C-alpha positions in Angstrom: -44.2 -96.9 -5.7 -42.5 -99.2 -8.2 -38.8 -99.9 -8.0 -38.2 -97.8 -11.0 -40.0 -94.9 -9.3 -37.9 -95.4 -6.2 -34.7 -95.3 -8.2 -35.9 -92.2 -10.1 -36.8 -90.4 -6.9 -33.6 -91.4 -5.2 -31.6 -90.0 -8.2 -33.4 -86.6 -8.2 -33.4 -86.3 -4.5 -29.6 -86.8 -4.5 -29.2 -84.5 -7.5 -31.0 -81.6 -5.9 -29.4 -82.3 -2.6 -26.0 -82.0 -4.3 -27.2 -78.8 -6.0 -28.4 -77.5 -2.6 -25.0 -78.4 -1.1 -23.1 -76.7 -4.0 -25.4 -73.7 -3.8 -24.8 -73.4 -0.1 -21.1 -73.8 -0.7 -21.3 -71.1 -3.4 -23.0 -68.8 -1.0 -20.3 -69.5 1.7 -17.6 -68.9 -0.9 -19.3 -65.7 -2.1 -19.6 -64.4 1.4 -16.0 -65.4 2.1 -14.8 -63.7 -1.1 -16.9 -60.6 -0.3 -15.4 -60.5 3.2 -11.9 -60.9 1.9 -12.5 -58.3 -0.8 -13.8 -55.8 1.7 -10.7 -56.4 3.9 -8.3 -56.2 1.0 -10.0 -53.1 -0.4 -10.3 -51.3 3.0 -6.7 -49.9 3.1 -6.9 -48.7 -0.5 -10.2 -47.0 0.2 -8.6 -45.3 3.3 -5.8 -44.1 1.1 -8.3 -42.8 -1.4 -10.2 -41.1 1.4 -7.0 -39.6 2.8 -6.1 -38.3 -0.7 -9.5 -36.8 -1.2 -9.4 -35.1 2.2 -5.8 -33.9 1.5 -6.9 -32.6 -1.8 -9.9 -30.8 -0.2 -7.6 -29.2 2.3 -5.3 -28.1 -0.6 -8.2 -26.6 -2.5 -9.4 -24.8 0.6 -5.9 -23.4 1.3 -5.6 -22.4 -2.4 -9.0 -20.7 -2.3 -8.0 -18.8 0.9 -4.7 -17.8 -0.7 -6.4 -16.6 -3.9 -9.0 -14.7 -1.8 -6.2 -13.0 0.2 -4.3 -12.2 -3.0 -7.5 -10.8 -4.5 -8.1 -8.7 -1.4 -4.5 -7.4 -1.5 -4.8 -6.6 -5.2 -8.1 -4.7 -4.5 -6.5 -2.8 -1.6 -3.4 -2.0 -3.7 -5.6 -0.9 -6.6 -7.6 1.4 -4.3 -4.4 2.8 -2.8 -3.0 3.4 -6.3 -6.2 5.1 -7.4 -6.1 7.3 -4.3 -2.4 8.2 -4.9 -3.2 9.0 -8.5 -6.1 11.2 -7.5 -3.9 12.9 -4.9 -1.2 13.4 -7.6 -3.7 15.1 -9.8 -5.3 17.1 -7.1 -3.8 20.5 -6.1 -2.0 20.8 -2.8 -3.9 22.4 0.1 -3.0 23.7 3.6 -4.7 22.6 6.8 -5.0 26.1 8.2 -5.7 25.1 11.8 -2.7 22.7 11.9 -0.4 25.2 10.4 -1.6 28.1 12.6 -1.2 25.9 15.7 2.3 24.8 14.7 3.4 28.4 13.8 2.2 29.6 17.2 4.9 27.4 18.8 7.7 29.0 16.8 9.2 32.4 17.7 8.2 34.9 14.9 11.1 36.0 12.7 11.6 37.7 9.3 10.4 35.6 6.4 9.8 35.7 2.7 7.6 33.4 0.7 8.4 32.6 -2.9 6.7 30.2 -5.4 7.4 28.6 -8.8 5.0 30.3 -11.2 5.2 27.2 -13.5 3.5 25.0 -10.8 -0.3 25.5 -11.1 -1.1 25.2 -7.4 2.0 26.9 -6.0 0.8 30.5 -6.0 -2.4 29.7 -4.0 -0.5 27.5 -1.5 2.1 30.2 -1.1 -0.6 32.8 -0.5 -2.1 30.7 2.3 1.3 30.2 4.0 2.1 34.0 3.7 -1.3 35.0 5.1 -1.0 32.7 8.2 2.5 34.0 8.9 1.3 37.6 8.5 -1.6 37.0 10.9 0.8 35.4 13.4 2.8 38.7 13.4 5.9 37.4 11.7 8.0 40.1 10.0 7.1 39.8 6.3 9.7 40.7 3.8 7.0 41.1 1.2 4.2 43.6 2.2 1.6 42.5 -0.3 1.9 38.7 -0.5 4.3 36.1 -1.9 6.3 36.6 -5.0 7.2 34.3 -7.8 10.7 33.1 -8.2 13.0 35.1 -10.5 15.8 33.7 -12.6 19.2 33.4 -11.0 22.0 35.7 -12.0 23.1 34.5 -15.5 26.9 34.6 -14.8 27.1 32.9 -11.4 27.8 29.2 -11.7 26.5 26.7 -10.9 23.3 28.5 -9.8 22.7 29.9 -13.3 22.2 26.4 -14.7 19.9 25.1 -11.9 16.1 25.1 -11.8 14.9 28.3 -10.2 13.8 26.7 -6.8 17.3 25.1 -6.4 19.0 28.3 -7.4 17.1 30.0 -4.6 18.4 27.4 -2.1 15.5 25.0 -2.2 15.0 21.5 -3.6 13.8 20.7 -7.1 10.3 19.7 -5.9 8.0 20.3 -3.0 8.4 23.0 -0.4 11.7 24.2 0.9 12.8 26.2 4.0 16.0 28.1 3.3 18.1 29.7 6.1 21.6 31.1 6.5 22.3 28.4 9.1 23.6 25.0 8.2 21.0 22.8 6.5 21.0 20.3 9.4 17.7 19.4 10.9 19.3 18.5 14.2 21.4 21.7 14.5 18.9 24.1 12.9 16.0 24.1 15.4 14.1 27.0 13.8 14.4 25.5 10.3 13.4 22.0 11.7 10.3 23.5 13.4 9.2 25.2 10.2 9.9 22.1 8.1 7.8 20.0 10.4 5.0 22.5 10.5 4.8 22.4 6.7 5.1 18.6 6.5 2.2 18.2 9.0 -0.1 20.8 7.4 0.2 20.5 3.6 -2.3 18.1 2.1 -2.5 16.5 -1.3 0.2 14.5 -3.2 3.2 13.1 -1.2 4.7 16.2 0.3 8.4 16.8 0.2 9.8 19.6 2.5 13.5 20.2 2.6 15.9 22.4 4.6 18.3 24.2 2.2 21.2 26.6 2.5 21.1 30.2 1.3 23.6 31.1 -1.5 24.5 34.5 -0.2 21.4 36.3 -1.4 19.3 35.9 1.8 19.7 38.7 4.4 21.0 37.6 7.8 18.2 36.5 10.2 15.6 36.0 7.4 14.0 32.7 6.4 12.9 31.9 2.9 10.0 29.5 2.2 9.8 28.2 -1.4 6.7 26.5 -2.9 8.0 24.5 -5.8 6.3 22.1 -8.1 4.6 18.9 -7.0 6.6 15.7 -6.9 6.8 14.2 -10.5 
């Protein structure tokens, strides 16, 4: 090889050797930078992962809350529909329950009245009257319950009250009227009859009250009034 060839070969050998060294250094630097970048990025990635998991937990909790709310709404809607259906349905009497309850009360004289303006009152009153009659209670009416009549026009305040109230009952529902104080604790007979009706009448929310007579109820007699359903 000539001297010129040796010089040329020496040049290129050195050149590529330097390129190789720089390339190796570049690889080392790249790996170092990659390692440093991974280390520096790691806490940020952890924060992002924690945020993602936290968000997933929030979304799951929100989904569970919405599911519970939806279930509650469905249940409340079903209950409201049932109550509406009950409000529209006529009242009825559980004959077995009422017969059993009446069998525990000493028979006494009784009259059964109903509000003729309440569509289901006459039938319910007839059922109550019939069970009391079969239980050997002394019936003030020999042929069944009677509709309420108007109060005396000149006796206040009864003349201005709804007919069920003027007869001693409440404005709605069923009423038990006696000459004794309208106290459920003191009036054991009235309390027993109120409870018997409360447990036996089905349909819309049942209201049964114990009311005082206004002087038109004979001594020792009980009055049962079947008024209109609760509004």
